[in-house]
Structures are given as structure tokens and as C-alpha cells.
DODRENDO-830488 format. One record per atom (N, C-alpha, C): residue number from 1; atom name; x, y, z. Coordinates in steps of 0.1 Angstrom, whole numbers, always signed. Each point is the difference from the previous one (the first is absolute). Layout:
BEGIN
  kevex  padren     xx     yy     zz
    NUM      CA      X      Y      Z
...
***
This chain:
BEGIN
  kevex  padren     xx     yy     zz
      1       N   +161   +727     -3
      1      CA     -6     +9    -10
      1       C    +10    +10     -6
      2       N     +0     +1    -13
      2      CA    +10     +9     -6
      2       C     -5    +15     +1
      3       N     +9     +9     -1
      3      CA     -4    +14     -1
      3       C    -11     +3    -10
      4       N     +1     -6    -12
      4      CA    -10     +3    -11
      4       C    -13     -7     +4
      5       N     +0    -11     +6
      5      CA    -13     -7     +4
      5       C     -7     +9    +11
      6       N     +8     +5     +9
      6      CA     -6     +8    +11
      6       C     -6    +13     -6
      7       N     +8     +6     -9
      7      CA     -5    +12     -6
      7       C    -13     -2     -8
      8       N     -1    -10     -8
      8      CA    -12     -4     -7
      8       C    -12     -2    +10
      9       N     +3     -7    +11
      9      CA    -10     -2    +10
      9       C     -5    +13     +6
     10       N     +9     +9     +4
     10      CA     -3    +12     +6
     10       C     -9     +9    -10
     11       N     +5     +1    -12
     11      CA     -7     +8    -10
     11       C    -14     -6     -3
     12       N     -2    -13     +0
     12      CA    -13     -6     -2
     12       C     -9     +1    +12
     13       N     +5     -2    +12
     13      CA     -9     -1    +12
     13       C     +0    +13     +8
     14       N     +9     +8     -2
     14      CA     +1    +13     +7
     14       C     +2    +11    -10
     15       N    -11     +4     -7
     15      CA     +1     +9    -12
     15       C     +8    +13     +3
     16       N     -1     +5    +12
     16      CA     +8    +12     +4
     16       C    +15     -2     -3
     17       N     +5    -12     +2
     17      CA    +14     -2     -3
     17       C     +4     +2    -14
     18       N     -9     -3     -9
     18      CA     +2     +2    -15
     18       C     -1    +15     -3
     19       N    -10     +7     +6
     19      CA     -1    +14     -3
     19       C    +12     +8     +5
     20       N     +6     -5    +11
     20      CA    +11     +7     +6
     20       C    +13     -4     -7
     21       N     -1    -10     -9
     21      CA    +12     -5     -8
     21       C    +10     -7     +9
     22       N     -5     -7    +10
     22      CA     +9     -7     +9
     22       C     +6    -12     -7
     23       N    +13     -1     +1
     23      CA     +7    -12     -5
     23       C     +7     -7    +11
     24       N     +2    -13     -2
     24      CA     +6     -9    +11
     24       C    +14     -2     -4
     25       N     +9     +4     +9
     25      CA    +15     -1     -3
     25       C     +6    -12     +7
     26       N     -5     -5    +11
     26      CA     +6    -11     +7
     26       C    -11     -8     +8
     27       N     +1    -13     +0
     27      CA     -8     -8     +9
     27       C     +9    -11     +5
     28       N     +2     +0    +14
     28      CA     +7    -10     +7
     28       C     -8     -3    +12
     29       N     +4    -11     +7
     29      CA     -8     -3    +13
     29       C     +2    +11    +10
     30       N    +10     +8     -1
     30      CA     +3    +11    +10
     30       C     -5    +14     -4
     31       N     -1     +2    -13
     31      CA     -3    +14     -5
     31       C     -9     -1    -13
     32       N     -8    +11     -1
     32      CA     -6     +3    -13
     32       C     +3    +14     -2
     33       N     +5     +3    -12
     33      CA     +3    +14     -4
     33       C     -8     +4    -12
     34       N     -7    +11     +2
     34      CA     -9     +6    -11
     34       C     +6    +13     -4
     35       N     -3     +5    -12
     35      CA     +5    +13     -5
     35       C    -13     +7     -6
     36       N     +0    +13     +1
     36      CA    -10     +8     -6
     36       C     +5    +13     -5
     37       N     -4     +4    -11
     37      CA     +5    +13     -6
     37       C     -8    +12     +6
     38       N     +6    +12     -2
     38      CA     -6    +12     +6
     38       C    -13     +3     -8
     39       N     +0     +0    -13
     39      CA    -11     +6     -8
     39       C    -14     -4     +4
     40       N     -3    -13     +1
     40      CA    -14     -3     +4
     40       C     -3     +1    +15
     41       N    +10     +4     +8
     41      CA     -1     +1    +14
     41       C     +3    +14     +5
     42       N     +0    +10     -9
     42      CA     +4    +13     +3
     42       C    -11     +8     +8
     43       N     +5    +10     +8
     43      CA     -9     +9     +7
     43       C     +1    +14     -5
     44       N     -6     +9     +6
     44      CA     +0    +14     -5
     44       C    +13     +7     +3
     45       N     +9     -6     +7
     45      CA    +14     +5     +3
     45       C    +11     -6     -8
     46       N     -5     -8    -10
     46      CA    +10     -7     -9
     46       C     +8    -11     +7
     47       N     -6     -5    +11
     47      CA     +7    -11     +8
     47       C    -10    -12     +0
     48       N     +4    -11     +5
     48      CA     -9    -12     +1
     48       C    -11     +4    +10
     49       N    -12     -3     -3
     49      CA    -11     +2     +9
     49       C     +2    -10    +11
     50       N     -2     +4    +13
     50      CA     +2     -8    +11
     50       C     -9    -13     +0
     51       N    -12     +1     -5
     51      CA     -8    -11     -1
     51       C     +5    -11    -10
     52       N     +6     +5    -10
     52      CA     +6     -9    -10
     52       C    +12     -8     +7
     53       N     +8     +8     +7
     53      CA    +12     -6     +6
     53       C     -5    -11    +10
     54       N    -10     +4     +8
     54      CA     -6    -10    +10
     54       C     -6    -12     -7
     55       N     -7     +2    -11
     55      CA     -6    -11     -7
     55       C    +11    -10     -5
     56       N    +11     +6     -6
     56      CA    +11     -9     -5
     56       C     +6     -8    +12
     57       N     +2     +7    +11
     57      CA     +5     -7    +12
     57       C     -9    -11     +5
     58       N    -13     +3     +0
     58      CA    -10    -11     +4
     58       C     +1    -11    -10
     59       N     +1     +3    -13
     59      CA     +1    -11    -10
     59       C    +12     -8     +2
     60       N    +11     +6     +3
     60      CA    +13     -8     +1
     60       C     -1     -9    +13
     61       N     -5     +6    +11
     61      CA     -2     -8    +12
     61       C    -10    -12     -2
     62       N    -11     +4     -5
     62      CA    -10    -11     -3
     62       C     +5    -10     -9
     63       N     +8     +4    -10
     63      CA     +5    -10    -10
     63       C    +10    -10     +6
     64       N     +8     +5    +10
     64      CA     +9     -8     +7
     64       C     -7    -12     +7
     65       N    -11     +4     +7
     65      CA     -7    -10     +8
     65       C     -8     -9    -10
     66       N     -6     +6    -10
     66      CA     -7     -8    -10
     66       C     +9    -11     -7
     67       N    +12     +4     -5
     67      CA     +8     -9     -6
     67       C     +5    -11     +9
     68       N     +3     +3    +13
     68      CA     +4    -10     +9
     68       C    -11    -10     +3
     69       N    -13     +5     +1
     69      CA    -11     -9     +2
     69       C     -2     -9    -11
     70       N     +2     +5    -12
     70      CA     -1     -9    -12
     70       C    +11    -11     +0
     71       N    +13     +5     +3
     71      CA    +11    -10     +1
     71       C     -2    -10    +11
     72       N     -7     +3    +11
     72      CA     -3     -9    +11
     72       C    -13     -8     -3
     73       N     -6     +2    -11
     73      CA    -13     -7     -4
     73       C    -10     +2    +11
     74       N     -2    +13     +4
     74      CA    -10     +4    +10
     74       C     -9    +10     -6
     75       N    -10     -5     -8
     75      CA    -10     +9     -6
     75       C     -7     +8    +11
     76       N     -1    +13     -1
     76      CA     -7     +8    +10
     76       C     -4    +13     -6
     77       N     -8     +7     +8
     77      CA     -4    +14     -3
     77       C     +9     +9     +9
     78       N     +7     +8     -7
     78      CA    +10     +9     +7
     78       C     -5    +14     -1
     79       N     +0     +7    +12
     79      CA     -5    +13     +1
     79       C     +9     +8     +9
     80       N     +1    +13     -2
     80      CA     +7     +9     +9
     80       C     -9     +4    +12
     81       N     +5     +0    +12
     81      CA     -8     +3    +11
     81       C     +4    +14     +5
     82       N    +13     +4     +0
     82      CA     +4    +12     +6
     82       C    +13     +4     -7
     83       N     +3    +13     -1
     83      CA    +13     +4     -6
     83       C     +3    +14     +5
     84       N    +13     +3     -1
     84      CA     +6    +14     +2
     84       C     +9     +2    -11
     85       N     +1    +13     -4
     85      CA     +9     +4    -11
     85       C     +7    +13     +4
     86       N    +13     +1     -2
     86      CA     +7    +12     +2
     86       C     +8     +3    -12
     87       N     +1    +13     -3
     87      CA     +7     +5    -12
     87       C    +12     +9     +5
     88       N    +12     -3     -6
     88      CA    +12     +7     +5
     88       C     +4    +11    -11
     89       N     -4     -2    -12
     89      CA     +5    +10    -10
     89       C    -10     +0    -12
     90       N     -2    +11     -7
     90      CA     -9     +0    -11
     90       C     +6     -9    -11
     91       N     -8     -6     -8
     91      CA     +4     -9    -11
     91       C     -4     +7    -13
     92       N    +11     +3     -8
     92      CA     -3     +7    -12
     92       C     +3     -8    -13
     93       N     +0    -13     +2
     93      CA     +2     -9    -12
     93       C     -4    -14     +3
     94       N     +4     -9     -8
     94      CA     -3    -15     +3
     94       C     +5     -4    +13
     95       N     -7     -9     +7
     95      CA     +4     -4    +13
     95       C     -3    -15     +2
     96       N     +6     -6    +10
     96      CA     -2    -14     +3
     96       C     -5     -2    +14
     97       N     -7    -11     +2
     97      CA     -4     -4    +13
     97       C     +5    -14     +2
     98       N     +7     -2    +11
     98      CA     +6    -14     +3
     98       C     -5     -5    +13
     99       N     -8    -10     +0
     99      CA     -6     -6    +12
     99       C     +8    -11     +6
    100       N     -2     -1    +13
    100      CA     +7    -11     +8
    100       C     -8     -2    +12
    101       N     +2    -12     +7
    101      CA     -7     -3    +12
    101       C     +6     +9    +11
    102       N     -8     +6     +8
    102      CA     +5     +8    +12
    102       C     +8     -9     +9
    103       N     -4    -12     +2
    103      CA     +6    -10     +8
    103       C     +1    -13     -7
    104       N    +12     -4     -5
    104      CA     +2    -12     -8
    104       C     -4    -13     +7
    105       N     -1     +1    +13
    105      CA     -4    -12     +8
    105       C    -15     -3     +0
    106       N     -7    +10     -4
    106      CA    -15     -1     +1
    106       C     -6     -9    -11
    107       N     +6     -3    -11
    107      CA     -6     -8    -11
    107       C     -4    -14     +5
    108       N     +8     -7     +6
    108      CA     -3    -14     +5
    108       C    -12     +0     +9
    109       N     -1    +10     +9
    109      CA    -11     +0    +10
    109       C    -13     +4     -8
    110       N     +2     +9    -10
    110      CA    -12     +4     -8
    110       C     -5    -12     -7
    111       N     +8     -8     -7
    111      CA     -4    -11     -7
    111       C     -7    -11     +9
    112       N     +6     -2    +12
    112      CA     -6    -10     +9
    112       C    -14     +5     +4
    113       N     -1    +13     +4
    113      CA    -13     +5     +4
    113       C    -10     +0    -11
    114       N     +4     +3    -12
    114      CA     -9     +0    -11
    114       C     -5    -14     -3
    115       N     +9    -10     +1
    115      CA     -3    -14     -3
    115       C     -9     -5    +11
    116       N     +2     +4    +12
    116      CA     -7     -6    +12
    116       C    -14     +7     +2
    117       N     +0    +14     -1
    117      CA    -12     +7     +4
    117       C     -7     +6    -13
    118       N     +7     +0    -11
    118      CA     -7     +6    -12
    118       C     +1    +15     -1
    119       N     +8     +6     +9
    119      CA     +2    +14     +1
    119       C    +13     +4     +6
    120       N     +7     +9     -6
    120      CA    +13     +4     +6
    120       C     +4    +14     -4
    121       N     +8     +7     +8
    121      CA     +4    +14     -3
    121       C    +15     +1     +0
    122       N     +6     +8     -8
    122      CA    +14     +3     +1
    122       C     +3    +14     -5
    123       N    +11     +6     +4
    123      CA     +4    +13     -3
    123       C    +10     +0    -12
    124       N     -2     +9     -9
    124      CA     +9     +2    -11
    124       C     +5    +14     -1
    125       N    +13     +2     -3
    125      CA     +5    +14     -2
    125       C     +3     +2    -15
    126       N     +1    +13     -4
    126      CA     +3     +3    -13
    126       C     +7    +13     +0
    127       N    +11     +0     -7
    127      CA     +8    +13     -1
    127       C     -1     +5    -14
    128       N     -3    +13     -1
    128      CA     -1     +7    -13
    128       C    +14     +6     -3
    129       N     +4     -1    -13
    129      CA    +13     +6     -4
    129       C     -2     +9    -12
    130       N     +7    +11     +0
    130      CA     +0     +9    -12
    130       C    +15     +4     -1
    131       N     +5     +0    -12
    131      CA    +14     +4     -3
    131       C    +10     -7     +9
    132       N     -2    -13     +3
    132      CA     +9     -8     +8
    132       C     +0     +5    +15
    133       N    -10     +7     +4
    133      CA     -1     +4    +14
    133       C    -13     -3     +6
    134       N     -1     -1    +13
    134      CA    -13     -3     +7
    134       C     -9    +12     -2
    135       N    -13     -3     -3
    135      CA    -10    +10     -2
    135       C    -12     -2     +9
    136       N     -1    -11     +6
    136      CA    -11     -3     +9
    136       C     +0    -14     +5
    137       N     -9     -2    +10
    137      CA     -1    -14     +6
    137       C    -15     -3     +3
    138       N     -4    -12     -3
    138      CA    -13     -5     +3
    138       C     +1    -12     +9
    139       N     -9     -2     +9
    139      CA     -1    -12     +8
    139       C    -15     -3     +1
    140       N     -3    -13     -2
    140      CA    -14     -4     +0
    140       C     -2    -14     +5
    141       N    -12     -2     +6
    141      CA     -4    -13     +5
    141       C    -10     -6    -11
    142       N     +3    -12     -4
    142      CA     -8     -7    -10
    142       C     -6    -12     +7
    143       N    -13     -3     -3
    143      CA     -7    -11     +5
    143       C     -3    -10    -12
    144       N     +3    -13     +2
    144      CA     -3    -10     -9
    144       C    -11     -8     +6
    145       N    -11     -2     -8
    145      CA    -11     -9     +4
    145       C     +1    -12     -9
    146       N     +1    -12     +6
    146      CA     +1    -12     -8
    146       C    -12     -1    -10
    147       N     +3     -7    -11
    147      CA    -10     -1    -11
    147       C    -13     -5     +5
    148       N     +0     -8    +10
    148      CA    -12     -6     +6
    148       C     -8    +10     +8
    149       N     +6    +12     +3
    149      CA     -7    +10     +8
    149       C     -3    +12     -9
    150       N    -12     +2     -6
    150      CA     -2    +11     -8
    150       C     +2    +13     +7
    151       N     +5    +11     -7
    151      CA     +2    +13     +6
    151       C    -13     +5     +7
    152       N     +2     +5    +12
    152      CA    -12     +5     +7
    152       C     -6    -10    +10
    153       N     +5    -13     -2
    153      CA     -5    -10     +9
    153       C     +9     -3    +11
    154       N     -4     +3    +13
    154      CA     +9     -2    +11
    154       C     +4    -15     +1
    155       N    +13     -3     +3
    155      CA     +4    -13     +2
    155       C     -4     -4    +15
    156       N     -5    -11     +2
    156      CA     -5     -5    +13
    156       C     +8    -12     +4
    157       N     +3     +0    +13
    157      CA     +7    -12     +5
    157       C    -11    -10     +4
    158       N     +5    -12     +5
    158      CA    -10    -10     +3
    158       C    -10     +4    +11
    159       N     +5    +10     +9
    159      CA     -9     +5    +10
    159       C    -10    +10     -5
    160       N     +1     +4    -13
    160      CA     -9     +9     -5
    160       C     +4    +15     +1
    161       N    +11     +2     +7
    161      CA     +6    +13     +2
    161       C     +8     +4    -13
    162       N     +1    +13     -3
    162      CA     +8     +4    -11
    162       C    +15     -4     +2
    163       N     +6     -5    -10
    163      CA    +14     -5     +1
    163       C    +10    +12     +1
***
């Protein structure tokens, strides 16, 4: 998926990304980098609102898994399960969020589990940058449910127990 294709997808399916003027700078199998300007994300202190920074980080992390699932031809419902966010400096201008897998070894196990059980989880990190310096860090767990398992439906093993 190209950066422009992902940007159009995000703006069409996640309207908040369009309102925040998020643009996609990079899409690779290892990273997705998003950019957002200050103006639509500003708070009362003339810095980026923490919720906006967190939202861009979630979008970058989600986009990394989403694009990898598409490339692997694994249609699924992808949701965030848990996340933490830390901020190291106020952001007073445009900023970027660059996602990566917390553990690069986890992708193959994630794909095997998703293919076999219809449900899998992995952790994604995202670093925020402002003025070429670190401004914050996100880490979140994302869960993919295979297309055959609608969201909210527990996956069951042959024994009838949740997978």
C-alpha cells in the first residue's frame, strides 16, 4: 500500500484522521510514519493536545498492522486492546509518529496464530518526534480477529472453550 492509498483509506474510514489533517509519510513492512500539524490539534497552551498526539500514535501503530495484514492477504478486524503513552516534551508545531513492532520476531507467530485460531495479538510501539527530537512514546497491544470471526464473537476451539 502506498502512502497516498493509506492516507485516503484513513481519511475515508477514520474521519478523525482527516479532521486532524494527518498525512502519511512512509509505509514499509517495518514502519508507518504519519505527520500532523499543530493547528487542528492545538490545546489552550498552544501545544499539541495530548489526546491528538495519542490518536496519531494509535493511527500509526494500527496502520502498520493493517498494511501488513493486507500484504499477507489476511482479512481481519483489527482493534486496539490496551495502550500506554508517555510524553517527554511539549510539541509546539507539526510532529510525526513512527510505528514499529515492539518485537520483530512476533510477526510470524502472530500470523500463524491468526491463521490457525482466527485471533491473534501483538504489540506495536510508536515514537513521536518534534523538531527532530523525541517527544513521546506509545506502546499498544492490537488484536486481529479473522474475517470469519465477527467482532464481539469469541473464537472457540473444537472443545468449545475460548481460544
